[in-house]
C-alpha positions as CSV (number, residue, x, y, z in Angstrom):
1,M,44.7,124.7,-76.3
2,Q,43.4,121.7,-77.6
3,G,40.5,120.6,-80.0
4,G,39.0,121.5,-83.2
5,F,39.0,125.3,-83.1
6,A,39.6,126.1,-86.8
7,L,36.4,124.7,-88.3
8,H,34.4,126.3,-85.6
9,S,36.1,129.6,-86.3
10,K,35.4,129.2,-90.0
11,I,31.7,128.6,-89.4
12,L,31.6,131.6,-87.1
13,S,33.3,133.7,-89.7
14,E,30.6,132.7,-92.5
15,L,27.9,133.8,-90.1
16,G,29.7,137.2,-89.7
17,I,31.0,136.5,-86.3
18,E,34.5,137.3,-85.1
19,S,36.1,134.5,-83.0
20,V,39.3,134.0,-81.0
21,P,41.0,131.1,-79.3
22,V,40.7,131.3,-75.5
23,K,44.2,130.2,-73.9
24,K,44.0,132.2,-70.7
25,S,41.4,133.9,-68.4
26,S,42.0,137.5,-69.9
27,H,40.8,136.2,-73.3
28,L,37.3,135.8,-71.8
29,E,36.9,139.5,-71.3
30,S,36.9,140.2,-74.8
31,I,34.3,137.7,-76.0
32,E,30.4,137.2,-75.6
33,G,30.2,133.5,-76.1
34,L,32.4,130.3,-75.8
35,I,32.7,127.0,-77.9
36,I,34.3,124.1,-76.0
37,P,35.2,121.9,-79.0
38,G,35.6,118.2,-79.5
39,G,39.0,116.7,-78.8
40,E,40.4,114.6,-75.9
41,S,38.2,115.3,-72.8
42,S,40.8,114.3,-70.3
43,T,43.4,116.5,-72.0
44,I,41.1,119.5,-72.4
45,S,40.3,119.0,-68.5
46,L,43.9,118.9,-67.5
47,L,44.7,122.1,-69.7
48,I,41.8,123.9,-68.3
49,E,43.1,123.1,-64.8
50,S,46.8,123.8,-65.5
51,N,46.0,127.1,-67.1
52,E,43.6,128.2,-64.3
53,L,40.7,128.5,-66.6
54,F,38.1,126.4,-64.6
55,D,36.8,129.3,-62.4
56,P,36.9,131.8,-64.9
57,I,35.1,129.8,-67.4
58,K,32.5,128.9,-64.8
59,H,31.8,132.4,-64.1
60,F,31.8,133.6,-67.7
61,S,29.2,130.9,-68.5
62,Q,26.9,132.4,-66.0
63,Y,26.2,135.3,-68.2
64,N,27.2,134.2,-71.8
65,P,26.2,131.4,-74.1
66,V,28.6,128.3,-74.2
67,M,28.4,125.5,-76.8
68,G,30.0,122.2,-76.2
69,T,30.6,119.6,-79.1
70,C,31.6,116.0,-78.3
71,A,34.4,116.5,-75.6
72,G,32.9,119.8,-75.0
73,L,29.6,118.5,-74.0
74,I,31.5,116.2,-71.5
75,M,33.1,119.2,-70.0
76,M,29.8,121.0,-69.7
77,S,28.0,118.0,-68.1
78,K,27.1,117.4,-64.5
79,R,28.7,114.1,-64.3
80,C,31.0,112.0,-66.5
81,N,31.8,108.4,-66.1
82,D,35.6,109.3,-66.1
83,K,36.6,110.6,-62.7
84,R,39.7,112.1,-64.1
85,I,37.7,114.9,-65.9
86,R,36.4,117.8,-63.8
87,T,33.1,118.9,-65.3
88,F,31.6,122.4,-65.3
89,G,28.0,121.1,-64.3
90,L,26.4,123.6,-66.8
91,L,24.0,121.0,-68.3
92,D,22.1,118.6,-65.9
93,V,23.1,115.5,-67.8
94,N,25.3,112.5,-67.1
95,V,27.5,111.4,-70.0
96,S,29.4,108.3,-70.8
97,R,32.8,108.9,-72.5
98,N,33.6,107.1,-75.8
99,A,30.3,105.2,-75.2
100,Y,30.1,104.0,-79.0
101,G,33.6,102.6,-78.8
102,R,36.8,103.1,-80.6
103,Q,37.4,105.7,-83.4
104,I,36.8,102.9,-86.1
105,Y,33.1,102.8,-84.9
106,S,32.7,106.4,-85.6
107,E,29.8,107.2,-88.1
108,N,27.9,109.7,-90.0
109,K,24.2,109.7,-89.9
110,L,21.2,111.7,-91.2
111,V,19.3,113.2,-88.4
112,D,16.1,115.3,-88.0
113,F,16.5,118.3,-85.6
114,F,13.8,120.3,-84.0
115,F,14.0,124.0,-83.0
116,G,10.8,124.9,-81.7
117,D,8.3,124.8,-84.6
118,I,11.1,124.5,-87.1
119,K,12.1,121.0,-88.2
120,I,15.3,120.5,-90.3
121,K,15.5,117.1,-91.9
122,K,18.3,114.7,-92.8
123,V,21.3,117.0,-91.2
124,P,24.6,115.1,-91.8
125,T,25.8,114.2,-88.1
126,T,29.3,113.0,-87.6
127,L,29.7,111.1,-84.3
128,I,33.5,110.4,-83.6
129,R,34.0,108.5,-80.5
130,A,31.0,110.3,-79.4
131,P,29.9,110.5,-75.7
132,Q,26.3,109.3,-74.9
133,I,23.9,111.2,-72.6
134,T,22.9,108.5,-70.0
135,K,20.7,110.6,-67.7
136,L,18.8,114.0,-68.7
137,G,17.8,116.3,-65.8
138,E,15.0,118.6,-66.0
139,N,14.3,121.7,-68.1
140,L,16.4,120.5,-71.0
141,L,15.1,120.5,-74.6
142,V,16.3,117.6,-76.8
143,L,16.8,119.0,-80.2
144,G,17.7,115.5,-81.7
145,S,18.1,112.0,-81.0
146,V,19.7,108.9,-82.6
147,D,18.4,105.5,-81.7
148,S,16.2,107.1,-78.8
149,K,19.3,108.6,-77.3
150,P,19.6,112.5,-77.2
151,I,22.5,113.9,-79.2
152,A,21.5,117.6,-79.1
153,I,20.3,119.2,-75.9
154,L,19.6,122.9,-75.0
155,N,19.1,124.7,-71.7
156,N,18.8,128.4,-71.8
157,H,22.2,129.7,-73.3
158,F,23.9,126.2,-72.9
159,L,23.9,124.0,-76.1
160,G,25.5,120.5,-75.9
161,L,26.1,118.3,-78.9
162,T,27.5,114.7,-78.8
163,F,28.6,115.1,-82.4
164,H,30.7,117.6,-84.6
165,P,28.5,119.9,-86.8
166,E,31.8,121.7,-87.8
167,L,33.1,118.7,-89.6
168,D,30.2,118.7,-91.9
169,G,30.0,122.6,-92.2
170,I,26.6,122.7,-90.4
171,K,26.0,126.2,-89.2
172,I,22.4,126.0,-87.7
173,F,23.9,125.0,-84.2
174,H,26.3,128.0,-84.0
175,E,23.2,130.1,-85.1
176,V,21.2,128.9,-82.1
177,L,23.7,130.5,-79.6
178,F,25.5,133.1,-81.3
179,N,22.9,134.7,-84.0
180,P,20.2,136.8,-82.6
181,N,18.9,137.2,-85.9
182,S,18.5,133.7,-86.6
183,K,14.9,132.1,-86.6
184,V,16.6,129.2,-84.4
185,Y,18.2,131.6,-81.9
186,Y,17.9,130.0,-78.4
187,K,15.6,132.7,-77.0
188,K,13.1,131.9,-79.7
189,I,13.1,128.2,-79.2
190,S,10.3,126.8,-76.7
191,K,10.3,123.2,-77.5
192,G,12.4,120.5,-79.0
193,Y,12.2,116.9,-80.1
194,E,8.8,115.3,-79.0
195,T,9.0,111.5,-78.6
């Protein structure tokens, strides 16, 4: 519908995982995981509503892994500072939309990420008009932070990222949810970033 599907699809293909775009509820019947990509969160919310996907996605998410990048994280959050956006409440976080300002303030940083006992250093991390996680609930693992603000969070089979790993060809986050053979598969991660 809207958002950065092609680059996510490319990464999944490189991992040997087939992907299809979801444009109607019947598409959810043939998949085992979902990525809600970056894009314009208010537009994504409107399209989900107008295509009657809200309840089907909510039901699908009870049993299947869901990743949200940037606007996708906003959609997965419990609360967003923009009341036009109907969120799924999959992750117990509050988010502030476009918290870092206009697109000209977007940046690329090198960030260390923690997947249980595995630390991956200096991962290129592209933040474009990124949302900011303003409140963390319980039972969330913080996998990475920038300036003491979480940018990657995991709760069981839900992964929320304030950034765009697909823009830098970073595969590890897709492995977390969609590759059971990976050493960083979510069922193998017991702890995240420790402050």
